[in-house]
C-alpha positions as a printed NumPy array, in Angstrom:
array([[ 31.326,  29.916, -43.   ],
       [ 33.254,  30.478, -39.87 ],
       [ 29.904,  30.855, -37.864],
       [ 28.62 ,  27.23 , -39.312],
       [ 32.217,  25.749, -38.235],
       [ 31.784,  27.645, -34.88 ],
       [ 28.099,  26.395, -34.442],
       [ 29.176,  22.731, -35.418],
       [ 32.18 ,  22.734, -32.883],
       [ 29.854,  23.969, -30.193],
       [ 27.299,  21.228, -30.889],
       [ 30.17 ,  18.434, -30.837],
       [ 31.575,  19.855, -27.864],
       [ 28.083,  19.797, -26.098],
       [ 27.658,  16.246, -27.082],
       [ 31.5  ,  15.027, -25.805],
       [ 30.588,  16.867, -22.489],
       [ 27.248,  15.05 , -22.165],
       [ 28.864,  11.543, -23.12 ],
       [ 31.633,  12.128, -20.462],
       [ 29.267,  13.104, -17.832],
       [ 27.177,  10.143, -18.352],
       [ 30.115,   7.945, -18.469],
       [ 31.158,   9.331, -15.159],
       [ 27.942,   9.002, -13.628],
       [ 27.469,   5.392, -14.689],
       [ 31.3  ,   4.585, -13.084],
       [ 30.331,   6.436,  -9.905],
       [ 27.076,   4.825,  -9.657],
       [ 28.695,   1.218, -10.303],
       [ 31.876,   1.89 ,  -7.961],
       [ 30.111,   3.726,  -5.187],
       [ 26.53 ,   3.207,  -5.654],
       [ 25.621,   0.452,  -3.06 ],
       [ 27.211,   2.345,  -0.291],
       [ 25.87 ,   5.783,  -1.252],
       [ 22.457,   4.177,  -1.637],
       [ 22.565,   2.523,   1.767],
       [ 23.306,   6.079,   3.463],
       [ 20.73 ,   7.803,   1.368],
       [ 18.247,   5.086,   2.334],
       [ 18.485,   5.92 ,   6.059],
       [ 18.473,   9.779,   4.944],
       [ 15.184,   9.211,   3.255],
       [ 13.429,   7.494,   5.763],
       [ 14.269,  10.117,   8.312],
       [ 12.767,  12.711,   6.037],
       [  9.99 ,  10.834,   5.205],
       [  9.094,  10.186,   9.082],
       [  9.712,  13.842,   9.723],
       [  7.27 ,  14.791,   6.961],
       [  4.738,  12.306,   8.511],
       [  5.026,  13.791,  11.888],
       [  4.95 ,  17.233,  10.513],
       [  1.589,  16.577,   8.978],
       [  0.184,  15.263,  12.183],
       [  1.176,  18.369,  14.499],
       [  0.824,  21.182,  11.82 ],
       [ -2.762,  21.642,  12.218],
       [ -2.467,  22.054,  15.911],
       [  0.276,  24.644,  15.531],
       [ -1.892,  26.655,  12.842],
       [ -4.906,  26.755,  15.231],
       [ -3.017,  28.028,  18.048],
       [ -0.925,  30.427,  15.791],
       [ -4.003,  32.056,  14.844],
       [ -5.252,  32.774,  18.301],
       [ -5.525,  36.713,  18.657],
       [ -2.692,  38.028,  20.939],
       [ -1.755,  41.4  ,  21.91 ],
       [  1.537,  40.328,  23.685],
       [  3.434,  38.521,  21.248],
       [  4.162,  39.185,  17.657],
       [  3.192,  36.384,  14.787],
       [  6.651,  34.876,  14.754],
       [  6.9  ,  34.664,  18.395],
       [  3.352,  33.281,  18.75 ],
       [  3.917,  30.682,  16.269],
       [  7.3  ,  29.698,  17.994],
       [  5.283,  29.353,  21.301],
       [  2.636,  27.337,  19.674],
       [  5.14 ,  24.807,  18.14 ],
       [  6.998,  24.283,  21.336],
       [  3.718,  23.709,  23.101],
       [  2.403,  21.131,  20.64 ],
       [  5.7  ,  19.303,  20.62 ],
       [  5.963,  19.171,  24.373],
       [  2.194,  17.914,  24.723],
       [  3.392,  15.346,  21.803],
       [  6.378,  14.169,  23.879],
       [  4.166,  13.93 ,  26.992],
       [  1.472,  11.646,  25.269],
       [  4.188,   9.682,  23.688],
       [  6.045,   9.085,  27.221],
       [  2.724,   8.321,  28.747],
       [  1.776,   5.726,  26.046],
       [  5.205,   3.987,  26.646],
       [  4.831,   4.214,  30.336],
       [  1.143,   2.657,  30.165],
       [  2.094,  -0.267,  27.536],
       [  5.495,  -1.372,  28.562],
       [  4.51 ,  -3.09 ,  31.717],
       [  1.87 ,  -5.031,  30.239],
       [  3.918,  -5.739,  27.037],
       [  7.01 ,  -7.146,  29.042],
       [  4.684,  -9.202,  31.064],
       [  2.922, -10.664,  27.967],
       [  6.152, -11.42 ,  26.425],
       [  7.411, -13.019,  29.507],
       [  4.202, -15.268,  29.575],
       [  4.703, -16.088,  26.178],
       [  8.562, -17.301,  26.746],
       [  7.076, -19.289,  29.521],
       [  4.342, -21.038,  27.404],
       [  6.711, -21.634,  24.365],
       [  7.202, -25.429,  25.21 ],
       [  3.625, -26.028,  25.476],
       [  2.68 , -24.192,  22.401],
       [  5.42 , -26.316,  20.465],
       [  3.583, -29.492,  21.772],
       [  0.267, -28.381,  20.711],
       [  1.6  , -27.233,  17.3  ],
       [  3.03 , -30.669,  16.84 ],
       [ -0.246, -32.48 ,  17.586],
       [ -1.863, -30.123,  15.332],
       [  0.607, -31.05 ,  12.497],
       [ -0.029, -34.609,  13.17 ],
       [ -3.556, -34.374,  12.712],
       [ -3.398, -32.291,   9.719],
       [ -0.996, -34.918,   8.228],
       [ -3.332, -37.632,   9.073],
       [ -6.403, -35.664,   7.161],
       [ -4.02 , -34.985,   4.546],
       [ -2.959, -38.57 ,   3.79 ],
       [ -6.876, -39.903,   4.194],
       [ -8.64 , -37.158,   2.601],
       [ -6.623, -35.461,  -0.342],
       [ -6.464, -37.526,  -3.414],
       [ -3.735, -39.374,  -4.26 ],
       [ -2.992, -37.186,  -7.638],
       [ -3.163, -33.777,  -5.87 ],
       [ -0.591, -35.302,  -3.316],
       [  1.753, -36.374,  -6.273],
       [  1.39 , -32.933,  -7.671],
       [  2.454, -31.238,  -4.404],
       [  5.313, -33.692,  -4.069],
       [  6.588, -32.28 ,  -7.238],
       [  6.962, -28.963,  -5.928],
       [ 10.615, -27.468,  -5.566],
       [ 10.463, -27.272,  -1.716],
       [ 14.238, -26.358,  -1.768],
       [ 13.616, -23.089,  -3.678],
       [ 10.822, -22.539,  -1.254],
       [ 12.903, -23.048,   1.861],
       [ 15.53 , -21.033,   0.417],
       [ 13.253, -18.161,  -0.332],
       [ 11.831, -18.218,   3.195],
       [ 15.545, -18.026,   4.452],
       [ 16.28 , -15.319,   2.603],
       [ 13.283, -13.402,   3.684],
       [ 14.156, -14.46 ,   7.552],
       [ 17.585, -13.198,   6.891],
       [ 16.607,  -9.663,   5.346],
       [ 14.122,  -9.356,   8.649],
       [ 17.123, -10.206,  10.846],
       [ 19.314,  -7.71 ,   9.119],
       [ 16.512,  -5.086,   9.395],
       [ 16.241,  -5.73 ,  13.181],
       [ 20.08 ,  -5.452,  13.62 ],
       [ 20.582,  -2.374,  11.575],
       [ 17.363,  -0.859,  13.463],
       [ 19.865,   0.18 ,  16.244],
       [ 21.428,   2.72 ,  14.128],
       [ 18.139,   3.852,  12.948],
       [ 16.848,   4.228,  16.64 ],
       [ 19.721,   6.782,  16.93 ],
       [ 18.573,   8.602,  13.82 ],
       [ 15.143,   8.767,  15.347],
       [ 16.253,  11.552,  17.508],
       [ 16.709,  13.985,  14.719],
       [ 13.287,  13.04 ,  13.371],
       [ 11.434,  15.362,  15.716],
       [ 13.968,  18.249,  15.535],
       [ 13.59 ,  18.295,  11.797],
       [  9.658,  18.153,  12.064],
       [  9.966,  21.041,  14.615],
       [ 12.023,  22.961,  11.93 ],
       [  9.38 ,  21.901,   9.248],
       [  6.443,  23.018,  11.448],
       [  7.87 ,  26.293,  12.553],
       [  8.908,  27.803,   9.066],
       [  7.319,  25.459,   6.385],
       [  6.173,  28.486,   4.623],
       [  9.635,  29.828,   4.234],
       [ 10.948,  26.299,   3.16 ],
       [  8.228,  26.042,   0.626],
       [  8.869,  29.412,  -0.927],
       [ 12.702,  28.673,  -1.273],
       [ 11.913,  25.177,  -2.888],
       [  9.41 ,  26.951,  -5.352],
       [ 11.944,  29.691,  -5.826],
       [ 14.397,  27.264,  -7.536],
       [ 11.599,  26.456, -10.398],
       [ 11.417,  28.714, -13.299],
       [  9.019,  31.664, -13.204],
       [  7.038,  30.31 , -15.971],
       [  6.718,  26.95 , -14.15 ],
       [  6.134,  28.15 , -10.81 ],
       [  2.45 ,  28.386, -10.905],
       [  2.212,  24.691, -11.976],
       [  4.618,  23.634,  -9.463],
       [  2.651,  25.155,  -6.649],
       [ -0.439,  23.624,  -7.779],
       [  1.315,  20.239,  -7.917],
       [  2.72 ,  20.882,  -4.46 ],
       [ -0.663,  21.654,  -3.052],
       [ -2.468,  18.484,  -4.539],
       [  0.538,  16.311,  -3.163],
       [  0.296,  17.791,   0.157],
       [ -3.36 ,  17.129,   0.321],
       [ -2.863,  13.835,  -0.657],
       [ -0.295,  13.134,   2.107],
       [ -2.281,  14.768,   4.858],
       [ -5.431,  12.981,   4.091],
       [ -3.54 ,   9.548,   3.862],
       [ -1.55 ,  10.071,   6.917],
       [ -4.637,  11.161,   8.916],
       [ -6.586,   8.319,   7.906],
       [ -4.2  ,   5.875,   8.33 ],
       [ -3.668,   7.168,  11.896],
       [ -7.337,   6.59 ,  12.808],
       [ -7.527,   3.206,  10.988],
       [ -4.795,   2.111,  13.076],
       [ -6.247,   3.261,  16.317],
       [ -9.491,   1.554,  15.103],
       [ -7.769,  -1.849,  14.617],
       [ -5.599,  -1.894,  17.326],
       [ -8.808,  -0.569,  19.95 ],
       [-11.074,  -3.289,  18.359],
       [ -8.385,  -6.338,  18.538],
       [ -7.954,  -5.515,  22.306],
       [-11.464,  -5.325,  23.069],
       [-12.233,  -8.614,  20.888],
       [ -9.359, -10.463,  22.529],
       [-10.072,  -9.256,  25.89 ],
       [-13.719, -10.193,  25.661],
       [-12.827, -13.647,  24.489],
       [-10.429, -14.073,  27.341],
       [ -7.384, -14.75 ,  25.178],
       [ -3.72 , -14.081,  26.055],
       [ -1.459, -11.64 ,  24.78 ],
       [ -3.922,  -8.549,  24.184],
       [ -1.513,  -5.759,  24.434],
       [  0.988,  -7.392,  22.022],
       [ -1.433,  -8.547,  19.359],
       [ -3.506,  -5.235,  19.527],
       [ -0.068,  -3.143,  19.085],
       [  0.892,  -5.493,  16.042],
       [ -2.574,  -5.165,  14.642],
       [ -2.52 ,  -1.441,  14.94 ],
       [  0.916,  -0.989,  13.383],
       [  0.574,  -3.42 ,  10.427],
       [ -2.685,  -1.927,   9.467],
       [ -0.673,   0.911,   7.974],
       [  0.243,  -1.514,   5.215],
       [ -2.603,  -1.425,   2.682],
       [ -3.928,  -4.898,   1.978],
       [ -1.186,  -7.055,   3.159],
       [ -1.241,  -5.541,   6.845],
       [ -4.732,  -6.969,   7.896],
       [ -3.474, -10.679,   6.435],
       [ -0.235, -10.084,   8.52 ],
       [ -1.742,  -9.311,  11.694],
       [ -4.67 , -11.642,  11.407],
       [ -2.41 , -14.769,  11.317],
       [ -1.11 , -14.448,  14.83 ],
       [ -4.599, -13.469,  16.252],
       [ -6.005, -16.847,  14.641],
       [ -3.159, -18.795,  15.726],
       [ -3.239, -17.8  ,  19.256],
       [ -6.994, -18.316,  19.396],
       [ -6.184, -22.019,  17.809],
       [ -3.483, -22.532,  20.536],
       [ -5.498, -21.74 ,  23.237],
       [ -8.47 , -23.951,  22.105],
       [ -7.015, -26.949,  20.375],
       [ -9.972, -28.884,  20.977],
       [-12.515, -26.455,  19.101],
       [-12.57 , -24.734,  16.023],
       [-15.061, -22.033,  17.137],
       [-12.789, -19.596,  18.465],
       [-10.335, -19.298,  15.481],
       [-13.493, -19.446,  13.2  ],
       [-14.789, -16.374,  15.203],
       [-11.495, -14.537,  14.944],
       [-11.22 , -15.218,  11.344],
       [-14.491, -13.718,  11.035],
       [-13.765, -10.8  ,  13.085],
       [-10.382, -10.114,  11.206],
       [-12.284, -10.535,   7.726],
       [-15.193,  -8.108,   8.693],
       [-12.888,  -5.605,  10.438],
       [-10.769,  -5.289,   7.292],
       [-13.93 ,  -5.184,   5.022],
       [-15.489,  -2.303,   7.102],
       [-12.598,  -0.383,   7.561],
       [-11.582,  -0.68 ,   3.616],
       [-14.691,  -0.237,   2.313],
       [-16.695,   2.065,   4.459],
       [-14.448,   3.937,   6.786],
       [-11.283,   4.432,   4.602],
       [-13.26 ,   6.193,   1.463],
       [-14.577,   8.695,   4.239],
       [-11.332,   9.381,   5.728],
       [ -9.177,   9.627,   2.465],
       [-11.654,  10.236,  -0.241],
       [-11.284,   9.37 ,  -3.834],
       [ -7.913,  10.848,  -4.657],
       [ -6.115,   7.93 ,  -2.895],
       [ -8.659,   5.186,  -4.036],
       [ -6.298,   2.883,  -5.805],
       [ -7.133,  -0.503,  -7.284],
       [ -6.03 ,  -3.43 ,  -5.303],
       [ -3.867,  -4.702,  -8.063],
       [ -2.141,  -1.146,  -8.266],
       [ -1.567,  -1.16 ,  -4.429],
       [  0.029,  -4.922,  -4.623],
       [  2.36 ,  -3.699,  -7.498],
       [  3.326,  -0.578,  -5.479],
       [  3.931,  -2.671,  -2.356],
       [  6.284,  -5.076,  -4.013],
       [  8.266,  -2.221,  -5.609],
       [  8.527,  -0.5  ,  -2.009],
       [  9.374,  -3.57 ,  -0.309],
       [ 12.19 ,  -4.231,  -2.985],
       [ 13.908,  -0.762,  -2.678],
       [ 13.23 ,   0.104,   1.032],
       [ 11.926,  -3.195,   2.772],
       [  9.183,  -2.566,   5.287],
       [  9.297,   1.152,   5.284],
       [  8.766,   1.216,   1.298],
       [  5.531,  -0.652,   2.068],
       [  4.407,   1.807,   4.419],
       [  4.734,   4.67 ,   1.79 ],
       [  3.948,   2.416,  -1.423],
       [  0.299,   3.746,  -1.547],
       [  0.674,   7.387,  -1.166],
       [  3.52 ,   7.231,  -3.673],
       [  1.453,   5.529,  -6.121],
       [ -1.482,   8.029,  -5.784],
       [  1.112,  10.808,  -6.225],
       [  2.41 ,   9.273,  -9.583],
       [ -1.139,   8.959, -10.787],
       [ -1.895,  12.408,  -9.801],
       [  1.262,  13.516, -11.782],
       [  0.331,  11.396, -14.743],
       [ -3.093,  12.963, -14.777],
       [ -1.725,  16.33 , -14.584],
       [  0.758,  16.064, -17.502],
       [ -0.535,  13.704, -19.747],
       [ -4.423,  14.258, -19.545],
       [ -5.507,  17.468, -21.739],
       [ -7.041,  20.028, -19.392],
       [ -9.516,  20.882, -21.913],
       [-10.751,  17.274, -22.482],
       [-13.363,  16.619, -19.746],
       [-14.962,  13.313, -19.895],
       [-17.895,  12.52 , -17.333],
       [-17.845,   9.63 , -15.009],
       [-20.734,   7.979, -16.838],
       [-19.37 ,   8.413, -20.299],
       [-16.368,   6.913, -19.069],
       [-17.816,   3.862, -17.758],
       [-19.975,   3.56 , -21.011],
       [-16.678,   3.635, -23.209],
       [-15.227,   0.944, -21.069],
       [-18.023,  -1.395, -21.559],
       [-17.885,  -4.168, -24.169],
       [-20.043,  -3.619, -27.111],
       [-23.41 ,  -4.984, -26.669],
       [-24.387,  -7.895, -29.026],
       [-28.112,  -8.105, -30.126],
       [-29.793, -11.366, -29.273],
       [-30.454, -13.473, -32.306]])
């Protein structure tokens, strides 16, 4: 009888402790949550950037550290290889900044001097578009457009602009934190095996093999995604620079860098970079639509070739997500982490899908791709 009472008291006490901890956690989240999340956001971004840099530099360090040496030990050789790779990385980074900073500044100065002319051209284009709208668009369509809530639309645009301005102003602090990213990446590259061993040591023994398998799968996804995106960004930037220079358009360096950076955002990135490219072509040839049409065709073809031909070869089927899933992931990432969330949305979605497959799909049930496609097809109705 006493054992039953003791067991009951133990269960009740456990429930009370859980409820108290839950209430305390909710209170702390409400009371200190925004400030803590703001600080954790910067830490998370720094760690993500360090991991990305680690995946970029780790293969070179691994190759150099495997070269047979009779002079240094294995740890010393790895340290020397890591220092050498990071010195080369910093040298290439400094060289790139030195090569691009002068034309970048000159193009920005050229744009500042031409803002007035561009404003006049945009006004003329707006007048022409307004005249076409009044003459060609049916009255029913104009009435429907006139009923739209433009106040809400403008407020949404204003909110987005304010968020971008806030991100730009807070980026000063983020630039200071960028100094820690290569330092953290250096330690990741130098001793990632010990770090992985310590992390897996926190997992129970009967779950450790499973955790190692999941960790390797996630590592392969991240590595393929980072290298694939770097190659695609380089292709987009180089092709944009070549096409704009061949067509004699201004702001080649600015638009090429913008196209290369935004290409890392799936689906939305090429659209965002394509708008200023077409707009520059339109402003520099206001009397002809040939140039903006050609630029539009170039942006569409480049995006199609990259997404349909090059991307599957670089990244493979493991990160091949449906565009609808990618867009949803982009919206979620932008809501929580802004632009950085959009950059990491696709690999995170692929990792979540991998975890769901690992835990919710039975390992013993193996269905061929042909059988899956047949199961997804609607039933065939016999012709009468």
